[in-house]
Kinemage of the C-alpha trace (Angstrom):
@kinemage 1
@onewidth
@group {chain A} dominant
@subgroup {mainchain}
@vectorlist {calphas} color= white
{ca met a 1} P -0.207 -0.144 -0.165
{ca ala a 2} L 1.514 3.528 -1.089
{ca ser a 3} L 1.714 5.748 1.803
{ca lys a 4} L -0.285 8.996 1.538
{ca leu a 5} L 2.068 12.161 0.921
{ca arg a 6} L 1.370 15.355 3.046
{ca leu a 7} L 1.951 17.867 0.685
{ca ser a 8} L 1.538 21.812 1.158
{ca lys a 9} L -1.108 23.448 -1.183
{ca asn a 10} L 0.754 26.736 -0.866
{ca pro a 11} L 1.860 28.046 -4.270
{ca leu a 12} L 5.202 29.209 -2.913
{ca asn a 13} L 6.151 25.509 -2.631
{ca gln a 14} L 6.454 25.448 -6.509
{ca gln a 15} L 8.225 28.851 -6.821
{ca val a 16} L 10.690 29.138 -4.069
{ca pro a 17} L 13.906 26.949 -4.980
{ca ala a 18} L 14.082 25.824 -1.243
{ca leu a 19} L 10.949 24.739 -0.989
{ca ile a 20} L 10.940 22.917 -4.516
{ca ala a 21} L 14.297 21.174 -3.445
{ca ala a 22} L 12.544 19.959 -0.018
{ca asp a 23} L 9.323 18.663 -1.936
{ca val a 24} L 11.483 16.696 -4.455
{ca ala a 25} L 13.447 15.349 -1.447
{ca tyr a 26} L 10.170 14.327 0.291
{ca arg a 27} L 9.026 12.709 -2.380
{ca leu a 28} L 11.887 10.720 -3.150
{ca tyr a 29} L 12.294 9.841 0.673
{ca ala a 30} L 8.481 8.581 0.767
{ca ala a 31} L 9.444 6.320 -2.147
{ca gln a 32} L 12.061 4.588 -0.694
{ca val a 33} L 10.068 4.113 2.555
{ca asp a 34} L 7.229 2.448 0.290
{ca ala a 35} L 9.775 0.403 -1.425
{ca val a 36} L 11.385 -0.801 1.853
{ca ala a 37} L 7.803 -1.564 3.097
{ca arg a 38} L 6.819 -3.742 0.020
{ca leu a 39} L 9.866 -5.626 0.259
{ca ala a 40} L 9.621 -6.186 4.203
{ca lys a 41} L 5.949 -7.546 3.554
{ca leu a 42} L 7.016 -10.198 1.037
{ca phe a 43} L 8.449 -12.235 4.306
{ca ser a 44} L 5.693 -11.168 6.663
{ca ser a 45} L 2.279 -12.280 7.892
{ca pro a 46} L -0.671 -10.249 7.091
{ca lys a 47} L -1.032 -8.895 10.521
{ca asp a 48} L 2.824 -7.822 10.367
{ca gly a 49} L 2.251 -6.699 6.964
{ca gln a 50} L -0.446 -4.013 8.503
{ca ile a 51} L 2.079 -2.987 10.976
{ca ile a 52} L 4.472 -2.328 8.359
{ca asp a 53} L 2.039 -0.281 6.382
{ca tyr a 54} L 1.160 1.504 9.543
{ca lys a 55} L 4.935 2.492 10.329
{ca ala a 56} L 5.793 3.409 6.803
{ca gln a 57} L 2.874 5.771 6.531
{ca cys a 58} L 4.060 7.161 10.081
{ca ala a 59} L 7.538 7.669 8.503
{ca val a 60} L 6.107 9.425 5.561
{ca asp a 61} L 3.874 11.648 7.961
{ca phe a 62} L 7.043 12.616 10.049
{ca gly a 63} L 9.024 13.296 7.054
{ca ala a 64} L 6.848 15.840 5.652
{ca pro a 65} L 8.680 19.191 5.189
{ca gln a 66} L 6.066 21.200 6.460
{ca leu a 67} L 6.601 20.235 10.048
{ca leu a 68} L 9.526 22.276 10.038
{ca phe a 69} L 9.238 26.224 9.912
{ca pro a 70} L 11.969 26.611 7.451
{ca phe a 71} L 9.881 24.663 5.030
{ca asn a 72} L 6.493 25.534 5.876
{ca ala a 73} L 5.381 28.642 3.498
{ca asp a 74} L 2.077 29.018 5.472
{ca ala a 75} L 3.697 29.443 8.762
{ca gln a 76} L 6.214 31.838 7.438
{ca gln a 77} L 3.313 34.185 5.856
{ca glu a 78} L 1.338 33.856 9.222
{ca ala a 79} L 4.454 35.024 11.081
{ca trp a 80} L 4.902 37.961 8.747
{ca arg a 81} L 1.165 38.859 8.596
{ca thr a 82} L 1.076 38.822 12.587
{ca gly a 83} L 4.286 40.600 13.122
{ca gly a 84} L 5.636 37.492 14.546
{ca met a 85} L 3.163 36.875 17.369
{ca ser a 86} L 2.170 33.829 15.550
{ca val a 87} L 5.524 32.392 16.493
{ca val a 88} L 5.518 33.545 20.017
{ca lys a 89} L 1.984 31.621 20.477
{ca gly a 90} L 3.254 28.759 18.755
{ca val a 91} L 6.200 28.292 21.134
{ca gln a 92} L 3.923 28.835 24.016
{ca ala a 93} L 1.725 26.083 22.854
{ca tyr a 94} L 4.620 23.930 22.497
{ca leu a 95} L 6.053 24.356 26.027
{ca lys a 96} L 2.581 23.852 27.654
{ca ala a 97} L 2.391 20.838 25.492
{ca val a 98} L 5.586 19.598 26.813
{ca leu a 99} L 5.090 20.365 30.373
{ca thr a 100} L 1.330 18.993 30.566
{ca asn a 101} L 0.471 16.875 27.440
{ca asp a 102} L 3.567 14.751 26.651
{ca gly a 103} L 4.444 16.915 24.136
{ca leu a 104} L 1.204 16.368 21.874
{ca pro a 105} L -0.842 19.286 20.749
{ca glu a 106} L -4.427 20.037 22.274
{ca leu a 107} L -6.889 17.661 20.510
{ca val a 108} L -9.649 20.130 20.964
{ca asp a 109} L -11.112 23.135 22.476
{ca ser a 110} L -14.064 21.669 24.309
{ca ser a 111} L -15.111 24.518 26.484
{ca asp a 112} L -18.125 25.266 24.151
{ca tyr a 113} L -19.676 21.707 24.569
{ca lys a 114} L -21.748 21.005 27.813
{ca ile a 115} L -23.574 17.816 28.182
{ca gly a 116} L -26.916 18.569 28.621
{ca glu a 117} L -27.066 21.919 27.366
{ca asn a 118} L -25.790 21.445 23.556
{ca ile a 119} L -25.140 17.853 23.749
{ca gly a 120} L -27.290 15.001 24.541
{ca val a 121} L -30.202 17.208 24.979
{ca thr a 122} L -33.190 14.829 23.936
{ca pro a 123} L -35.619 14.940 27.017
{ca lys a 124} L -34.991 11.808 29.027
{ca val a 125} L -34.972 10.295 32.419
{ca val a 126} L -32.987 7.921 34.447
{ca ile a 127} L -35.067 4.573 34.823
{ca tyr a 128} L -32.733 2.208 36.415
{ca his a 129} L -29.623 2.368 38.073
{ca gly a 130} L -27.080 -0.467 38.152
{ca arg a 131} L -23.607 -1.100 39.257
{ca leu a 132} L -22.123 -0.636 35.929
{ca phe a 133} L -24.548 1.281 33.845
{ca asp a 134} L -27.899 3.545 34.060
{ca ile a 135} L -30.742 3.200 31.749
{ca val a 136} L -32.180 6.302 30.103
{ca arg a 137} L -35.693 6.574 28.529
{ca tyr a 138} L -36.159 9.424 26.061
{ca ala a 139} L -39.645 11.211 25.657
{ca ala a 140} L -41.485 10.381 22.229
{ca thr a 141} L -41.577 12.865 19.706
{ca thr a 142} L -44.510 11.376 17.865
{ca thr a 143} L -48.151 10.900 18.946
{ca met a 144} L -48.137 7.191 17.967
{ca val a 145} L -45.062 4.741 18.752
{ca arg a 146} L -44.241 1.338 17.993
{ca lys a 147} L -44.870 -1.119 20.983
{ca val a 148} L -41.778 -2.849 21.098
{ca arg a 149} L -38.895 -0.700 22.384
{ca thr a 150} L -35.584 -0.255 21.139
{ca leu a 151} L -32.311 -0.656 23.627
{ca phe a 152} L -29.517 1.262 22.548
{ca val a 153} L -25.820 -0.030 23.592
{ca pro a 154} L -23.124 2.386 23.071
{ca pro a 155} L -19.613 1.339 23.503
{ca pro a 156} L -18.079 1.484 27.227
{ca ile a 157} L -14.780 2.948 25.787
{ca asn a 158} L -16.759 6.596 25.126
{ca gln a 159} L -19.702 8.349 26.541
{ca gly a 160} L -22.834 7.118 25.179
{ca val a 161} L -23.892 10.525 24.416
{ca ile a 162} L -22.469 9.992 20.864
{ca met a 163} L -25.554 8.213 19.965
{ca asp a 164} L -27.592 11.497 21.066
{ca phe a 165} L -25.286 14.047 20.116
{ca val a 166} L -25.430 17.672 18.883
{ca asp a 167} L -28.863 19.032 17.658
{ca gly a 168} L -29.466 18.007 14.060
{ca lys a 169} L -26.980 14.784 14.646
{ca ser a 170} L -28.637 12.757 16.963
{ca leu a 171} L -29.629 8.878 16.037
{ca val a 172} L -31.696 8.869 19.050
{ca arg a 173} L -33.693 11.980 17.915
{ca asp a 174} L -33.802 10.228 14.221
{ca ala a 175} L -35.310 7.102 15.862
{ca leu a 176} L -37.819 8.955 17.804
{ca asp a 177} L -38.843 10.716 14.900
{ca leu a 178} L -39.633 7.395 13.156
{ca gly a 179} L -41.895 6.396 16.077
{ca ile a 180} L -39.321 4.021 17.648
{ca ser a 181} L -39.386 4.171 21.711
{ca val a 182} L -35.843 4.312 22.737
{ca asp a 183} L -34.029 3.396 25.917
{ca met a 184} L -30.081 3.399 26.021
{ca met a 185} L -27.508 2.193 28.220
{ca tyr a 186} L -25.235 4.788 29.908
{ca trp a 187} L -21.972 2.732 30.998
{ca his a 188} L -20.387 4.281 34.277
{ca ser a 189} L -16.916 5.438 33.953
{ca ala a 190} L -14.815 2.652 36.067
{ca asp a 191} L -13.381 3.703 39.433
{ca leu a 192} L -11.569 2.015 42.100
{ca thr a 193} L -14.756 0.078 43.239
{ca met a 194} L -14.852 -1.544 39.891
{ca thr a 195} L -11.354 -3.518 39.975
{ca asp a 196} L -12.662 -6.981 40.011
{ca val a 197} L -15.069 -6.320 36.947
{ca thr a 198} L -14.748 -8.662 34.152
{ca phe a 199} L -15.664 -8.728 30.577
{ca ala a 200} L -18.202 -11.161 31.026
{ca asp a 201} L -19.503 -8.936 33.833
{ca tyr a 202} L -20.262 -6.651 30.904
{ca ile a 203} L -21.903 -9.018 28.843
{ca leu a 204} L -24.112 -9.827 31.896
{ca ala a 205} L -25.073 -6.450 32.359
{ca val a 206} L -26.745 -6.205 28.911
{ca ile a 207} L -29.075 -9.264 29.709
{ca glu a 208} L -29.529 -7.077 33.281
{ca ala a 209} L -30.473 -4.228 31.258
{ca ile a 210} L -32.984 -6.050 29.046
{ca asp a 211} L -34.374 -7.466 32.225
{ca ala a 212} L -34.681 -4.184 34.108
{ca ile a 213} L -36.864 -2.761 31.076
{ca gly a 214} L -39.140 -5.703 31.855
{ca asp a 215} L -40.864 -5.949 28.322
{ca glu a 216} L -41.580 -9.486 26.969
{ca glu a 217} L -40.053 -8.051 23.473
{ca ile a 218} L -37.360 -5.773 22.719
{ca asn a 219} L -35.184 -4.740 19.849
{ca ala a 220} L -31.705 -3.445 20.187
{ca met a 221} L -28.897 -1.443 18.294
{ca ala a 222} L -25.248 -1.110 19.174
{ca leu a 223} L -22.432 0.688 18.281
{ca cys a 224} L -18.825 -0.570 18.012
{ca leu a 225} L -17.463 -2.552 21.329
{ca gly a 226} L -21.214 -2.116 22.442
{ca gly a 227} L -22.113 -4.048 19.655
{ca thr a 228} L -19.496 -6.944 20.319
{ca ile a 229} L -20.851 -7.140 23.900
{ca leu a 230} L -24.459 -7.050 22.671
{ca ala a 231} L -23.820 -10.137 20.291
{ca met a 232} L -22.179 -12.275 23.081
{ca ala a 233} L -25.080 -11.233 25.544
{ca leu a 234} L -27.850 -12.588 22.749
{ca ser a 235} L -26.031 -15.737 22.230
{ca leu a 236} L -26.036 -16.377 26.078
{ca met a 237} L -29.537 -15.513 26.171
{ca glu a 238} L -30.408 -17.962 23.216
{ca ala a 239} L -28.120 -20.715 25.430
{ca gln a 240} L -30.458 -19.835 28.194
{ca gly a 241} L -33.617 -20.581 26.180
{ca arg a 242} L -34.698 -17.000 26.215
{ca asp a 243} L -36.450 -15.144 23.130
{ca val a 244} L -36.645 -11.561 24.112
{ca val a 245} L -34.746 -9.586 21.658
{ca lys a 246} L -36.725 -9.410 18.334
{ca ser a 247} L -34.102 -7.404 15.809
{ca val a 248} L -31.013 -6.252 16.371
{ca ala a 249} L -28.665 -3.595 14.545
{ca tyr a 250} L -25.076 -3.504 14.365
{ca ile a 251} L -23.132 -0.100 13.694
{ca asn a 252} L -19.328 -0.657 12.977
{ca thr a 253} L -19.278 -3.906 14.963
{ca leu a 254} L -16.265 -6.458 15.306
{ca thr a 255} L -17.436 -10.258 16.142
{ca asp a 256} L -14.948 -12.173 14.115
{ca phe a 257} L -11.554 -10.813 14.687
{ca ser a 258} L -9.872 -13.473 12.539
{ca gly a 259} L -9.359 -10.818 9.447
{ca asp a 260} L -8.228 -7.357 9.072
{ca thr a 261} L -8.722 -5.557 12.329
{ca gly a 262} L -7.565 -2.212 11.462
{ca val a 263} L -4.653 -0.459 12.814
{ca met a 264} L -5.691 -1.224 16.434
{ca gly a 265} L -5.607 -4.874 15.693
{ca ala a 266} L -2.410 -4.795 13.957
{ca met a 267} L -0.891 -2.816 17.037
{ca ile a 268} L -2.267 -5.114 20.050
{ca asp a 269} L -0.143 -7.989 20.854
{ca gln a 270} L 0.617 -9.812 24.317
{ca asn a 271} L 3.382 -7.470 24.810
{ca val a 272} L 0.692 -4.460 24.590
{ca val a 273} L -1.712 -6.249 26.466
{ca asp a 274} L 0.659 -7.180 29.325
{ca ala a 275} L 2.042 -3.560 29.375
{ca ala a 276} L -1.442 -2.122 29.561
{ca trp a 277} L -2.722 -4.546 32.308
{ca lys a 278} L 0.566 -3.679 34.501
{ca lys a 279} L -0.270 0.079 34.301
{ca ala a 280} L -3.973 -0.127 34.852
{ca ser a 281} L -3.688 -2.804 37.727
{ca lys a 282} L -1.430 -0.407 39.286
{ca asn a 283} L -3.601 2.607 38.901
{ca gly a 284} L -6.854 0.760 39.625
{ca val a 285} L -8.467 1.452 36.408
{ca met a 286} L -7.696 1.796 32.304
{ca ala a 287} L -7.718 5.659 32.220
{ca gly a 288} L -9.590 7.007 29.448
{ca ala a 289} L -7.175 9.655 28.716
{ca asp a 290} L -4.330 6.775 28.191
{ca met a 291} L -6.840 4.942 25.554
{ca asn a 292} L -7.501 8.411 24.014
{ca ala a 293} L -3.766 8.808 23.403
{ca gly a 294} L -3.674 5.414 21.853
{ca phe a 295} L -6.509 6.156 19.200
{ca arg a 296} L -4.647 9.304 18.358
{ca trp a 297} L -1.612 7.550 17.308
{ca met a 298} L -4.008 5.367 14.977
{ca ser a 299} L -4.421 8.542 13.060
{ca val a 300} L -0.997 10.331 13.316
{ca trp a 301} L -1.446 12.846 10.758
{ca asp a 302} L -4.899 14.025 11.476
{ca leu a 303} L -4.819 13.850 15.356
{ca ile a 304} L -1.266 14.768 16.131
{ca leu a 305} L 0.859 16.226 13.315
{ca ser a 306} L -1.699 18.567 11.592
{ca met a 307} L -2.609 19.996 14.944
{ca ala a 308} L 1.037 20.356 15.766
{ca ile a 309} L 1.601 22.319 12.644
{ca asp a 310} L -1.312 24.750 13.491
{ca gln a 311} L -0.735 25.380 17.071
{ca phe a 312} L 3.276 25.016 17.349
{ca leu a 313} L 4.036 26.538 13.920
{ca met a 314} L 0.839 28.694 13.167
{ca gly a 315} L 0.130 29.785 16.551
{ca lys a 316} L -3.676 28.990 16.293
{ca ala a 317} L -5.925 27.929 19.167
{ca pro a 318} L -6.996 24.290 19.322
{ca ser a 319} L -10.163 23.722 16.864
{ca lys a 320} L -13.628 23.473 18.240
{ca ser a 321} L -15.131 20.181 17.269
{ca pro a 322} L -18.209 18.261 18.891
{ca tyr a 323} L -16.819 15.044 17.926
{ca leu a 324} L -13.361 15.596 18.858
{ca ala a 325} L -14.513 16.937 22.251
{ca trp a 326} L -16.432 13.531 22.636
{ca asn a 327} L -13.533 11.815 21.809
{ca lys a 328} L -11.368 13.591 24.284
{ca asp a 329} L -13.795 12.727 26.991
{ca gly a 330} L -13.298 8.993 27.234
{ca thr a 331} L -14.439 6.719 30.257
{ca asn a 332} L -12.196 4.512 32.123
{ca leu a 333} L -12.256 0.914 31.932
{ca pro a 334} L -12.002 -1.828 34.708
{ca pro a 335} L -8.248 -3.155 34.432
{ca val a 336} L -9.633 -7.084 34.453
{ca met a 337} L -12.366 -6.283 31.931
{ca his a 338} L -9.988 -4.193 29.424
{ca arg a 339} L -7.396 -7.320 29.824
{ca asp a 340} L -10.113 -9.788 29.240
{ca tyr a 341} L -11.613 -8.174 26.006
{ca leu a 342} L -8.260 -7.966 24.201
{ca met a 343} L -7.180 -11.169 25.331
{ca ala a 344} L -10.798 -12.936 24.309
{ca cys a 345} L -11.262 -10.669 20.954
{ca tyr a 346} L -8.043 -9.566 19.544
{ca leu a 347} L -5.542 -12.221 20.458
{ca asn a 348} L -7.983 -15.319 20.669
{ca asn a 349} L -11.077 -14.678 18.581
{ca leu a 350} L -12.914 -16.812 20.921
{ca phe a 351} L -16.380 -15.774 20.171
{ca ala a 352} L -16.195 -16.421 16.476
{ca gln a 353} L -14.753 -19.974 17.117
{ca asn a 354} L -17.434 -20.868 19.744
{ca lys a 355} L -14.965 -20.977 22.692
{ca phe a 356} L -16.022 -18.209 24.770
{ca glu a 357} L -17.588 -19.191 28.055
{ca val a 358} L -19.639 -16.946 30.235
{ca ala a 359} L -22.042 -17.995 33.164
{ca gly a 360} L -21.570 -21.545 32.136
{ca his a 361} L -22.496 -21.557 28.906
{ca val a 362} L -19.893 -21.727 25.630
{ca leu a 363} L -21.196 -18.696 23.443
{ca lys a 364} L -21.957 -19.838 19.594
{ca ile a 365} L -21.739 -16.854 17.377
{ca lys a 366} L -24.530 -17.788 15.210
{ca asn a 367} L -27.924 -17.156 16.840
{ca lys a 368} L -31.460 -16.592 15.446
{ca val a 369} L -31.881 -13.047 15.816
{ca pro a 370} L -32.618 -10.964 12.770
{ca thr a 371} L -29.890 -8.611 11.983
{ca ala a 372} L -29.318 -4.994 10.037
{ca gly a 373} L -25.510 -4.092 9.732
{ca ile a 374} L -24.508 -0.522 9.284
{ca val a 375} L -20.715 0.052 8.375
{ca gly a 376} L -18.642 2.770 7.465
{ca trp a 377} L -16.415 2.282 4.252
{ca leu a 378} L -13.666 4.576 5.537
{ca asp a 379} L -13.896 3.115 8.948
{ca his a 380} L -10.086 2.302 9.949
{ca ile a 381} L -10.736 1.138 13.481
{ca val a 382} L -13.625 -1.486 12.603
{ca pro a 383} L -12.518 -2.468 8.535
{ca pro a 384} L -16.101 -2.752 6.940
{ca lys a 385} L -15.427 -6.026 5.179
{ca thr a 386} L -14.442 -7.867 8.685
{ca ser a 387} L -17.581 -6.369 10.367
{ca ile a 388} L -19.978 -7.794 7.698
{ca ala a 389} L -18.088 -11.009 7.709
{ca gly a 390} L -18.724 -11.311 11.455
{ca met a 391} L -22.441 -10.457 10.854
{ca leu a 392} L -22.672 -13.262 8.165
{ca leu a 393} L -21.421 -15.863 10.857
{ca met a 394} L -24.179 -14.724 12.995
{ca gly a 395} L -26.253 -15.936 10.334
{ca gln a 396} L -29.266 -13.685 10.418
{ca leu a 397} L -28.286 -10.740 8.487
{ca glu a 398} L -30.995 -9.297 6.332
{ca gln a 399} L -30.070 -5.653 5.870
{ca leu a 400} L -26.777 -3.845 5.015
{ca tyr a 401} L -26.216 -0.220 4.996
{ca ile a 402} L -22.514 0.790 4.037
{ca thr a 403} L -22.184 4.710 4.260
{ca glu a 404} L -19.297 6.611 2.856
{ca asn a 405} L -17.867 7.554 6.238
{ca gly a 406} L -15.623 6.595 8.812
{ca his a 407} L -16.219 5.150 12.299
{ca ile a 408} L -18.209 8.284 13.637
{ca gly a 409} L -19.606 9.730 10.435
{ca ala a 410} L -21.427 6.313 9.747
{ca ile a 411} L -23.418 6.682 12.999
{ca arg a 412} L -25.630 9.595 11.514
{ca leu a 413} L -26.057 10.721 7.988
{ca asp a 414} L -28.059 13.814 6.766
{ca phe a 415} L -31.222 13.208 5.310
{ca glu a 416} L -30.546 15.200 2.312
{ca lys a 417} L -26.996 14.806 1.492
{ca gly a 418} L -25.853 11.316 3.103
{ca lys a 419} L -24.579 8.907 0.773
{ca tyr a 420} L -24.553 5.218 1.713
{ca arg a 421} L -25.119 1.604 -0.438
{ca tyr a 422} L -27.853 -0.576 0.580
{ca ser a 423} L -28.100 -4.371 0.246
{ca gln a 424} L -30.888 -6.599 1.064
{ca gly a 425} L -30.294 -10.563 1.956
{ca pro a 426} L -30.197 -13.297 1.706
{ca phe a 427} L -26.503 -12.895 1.552
{ca asp a 428} L -23.648 -15.317 0.479
{ca asp a 429} L -20.500 -13.845 1.011
{ca val a 430} L -18.779 -10.235 1.447
{ca glu a 431} L -17.970 -9.566 -1.979
{ca ser a 432} L -20.986 -10.403 -3.364
{ca ile a 433} L -22.830 -8.116 -0.578
{ca ile a 434} L -20.610 -5.365 -1.660
{ca ser a 435} L -21.265 -6.007 -5.666
{ca arg a 436} L -25.104 -6.132 -5.367
{ca ser a 437} L -25.373 -2.932 -3.218
{ca thr a 438} L -27.033 -0.142 -4.771
{ca ala a 439} L -26.103 3.670 -4.159
{ca cys a 440} L -28.711 5.758 -2.252
{ca thr a 441} L -28.929 9.341 -0.915
{ca gly a 442} L -29.977 10.511 2.388
{ca ser a 443} L -29.686 8.462 5.697
{ca trp a 444} L -29.804 4.499 6.189
{ca val a 445} L -32.049 5.508 9.357
{ca thr a 446} L -35.028 5.776 7.057
{ca pro a 447} L -34.914 2.227 5.609
{ca tyr a 448} L -34.006 0.804 8.637
{ca gly a 449} L -36.987 2.166 10.345
{ca ala a 450} L -38.881 0.601 7.589
{ca trp a 451} L -37.379 -2.765 7.932
{ca val a 452} L -37.467 -2.792 11.780
{ca glu a 453} L -41.470 -2.154 11.757
{ca gln a 454} L -42.027 -5.969 11.201
{ca tyr a 455} L -40.467 -6.607 14.709
{ca ser a 456} L -41.724 -3.522 16.521
{ca gly a 457} L -45.431 -4.468 16.980
{ca pro a 458} L -48.353 -2.195 16.344
{ca leu a 459} L -48.395 1.524 16.648
{ca val a 460} L -49.868 2.749 20.137
{ca pro a 461} L -50.401 5.713 21.944
{ca ala a 462} L -47.034 7.374 23.266
{ca ser a 463} L -46.843 7.743 26.818
{ca val a 464} L -45.304 10.522 29.033
{ca leu a 465} L -41.849 9.770 30.734
{ca pro a 466} L -42.324 8.062 33.966
{ca ser a 467} L -42.539 10.641 36.990
{ca ile a 468} L -39.728 8.614 38.785
{ca asn a 469} L -36.135 9.941 37.600
{ca leu a 470} L -33.342 8.131 39.487
{ca gly a 471} L -30.760 10.932 38.972
{ca val a 472} L -29.375 13.418 36.643
{ca ser a 473} L -29.194 12.086 33.135
{ca pro a 474} L -26.953 10.422 32.106
{ca gly a 475} L -25.377 10.856 35.467
{ca pro a 476} L -22.532 12.584 37.225
{ca tyr a 477} L -19.787 9.894 35.723
{ca ala a 478} L -20.614 11.303 32.042
{ca tyr a 479} L -19.544 14.812 33.111
{ca gly a 480} L -15.767 14.126 32.653
{ca leu a 481} L -13.199 16.422 30.479
{ca ile a 482} L -16.157 18.031 28.557
{ca gln a 483} L -17.739 19.802 31.589
């Protein structure tokens, strides 16, 4: 795979001899890096090949001339325009980064984003409080709703508010507007009282949430790791002879870790797991800040180096982005749970091999729950083909939506400008699914809403939110770095 060149678009790069020379040297350097990488991959396993590609891209990224002030025409022009103040601000930002952030530029200015004020504002109440999570119930936005409720399961690694985000970009609100009744789990950020919590406990927590809602039938929708946990919970319920969940939708979810598992999968080995366990067990939690730093290194140019250019060379303030603010506001995980998850999934792929045991049952990946899948074609954390392959193993994939977005953008598409591809089962294999898909405009939420109606019961009058509210929604633990 050829590495992506990081070239400046400033016209001076094609006019000033020193900048022209730097550009030529950079292109030659990148070509040599790629040649060495291609040679190394001839003698490497597929997973090692992913690591080689990642390191080659990092080498090309760090070799970009624009990272140095003498070869960055934009930074020089900004210094001239501001009378040198951009240089002063850049030096100040760099010193602050060295002293407070391990030399990394600030990810985002999150001061404008407040949970409950302009993020996660859809009306709701807390209806259940458990050790690992709360359940929030959302107010209906239509007079008639489907009788069967839908439980949203976000990933425990980040705040669940990503599924009820800023105004106009809320998956929860989109579902409510289609007459879908929504409850959602909000995972607690781990503290020192949760050092004994295991990965299996998180699987059991999903069943606890379903039982707490108390309905005879329920639908479910899950994102990322939330989907992995939900899939295992459904397999456990099936092993227990329980038929409660009528349909499920997985968004950017891995259940089979045998194929391409992205940059994250390529980087995880036993040494990484042992190092993370050593630090987490010492601190009592796997800190969200540590995981956030790891995710930044998976996208070196976008989340580190380009920000370094803006803040250290251009003297700009950190950007304001609600998505990056959410990404920065990570939750802690229990040390044992984090280790168990990496070992069971990334290192040993136990679930897909029907070898993962929970509560006395060996979980089988194949189940009877009708499934819809949503993947992001540009997702570098959950590669779409691997996600689809896992859903095929589960055996009941009926609908698939392939968005033109990455890991987060796939969650919610614009109803007018969004683009995705749609494919309807029965399905044979990953490649045929993709080749048979049809290009569509809008949001996948609309056809999903039409599909899930068959599993959602009749229309009934919407009820008001229960008068009981067990606390501030989504709870004090969610008010971390954002607030």
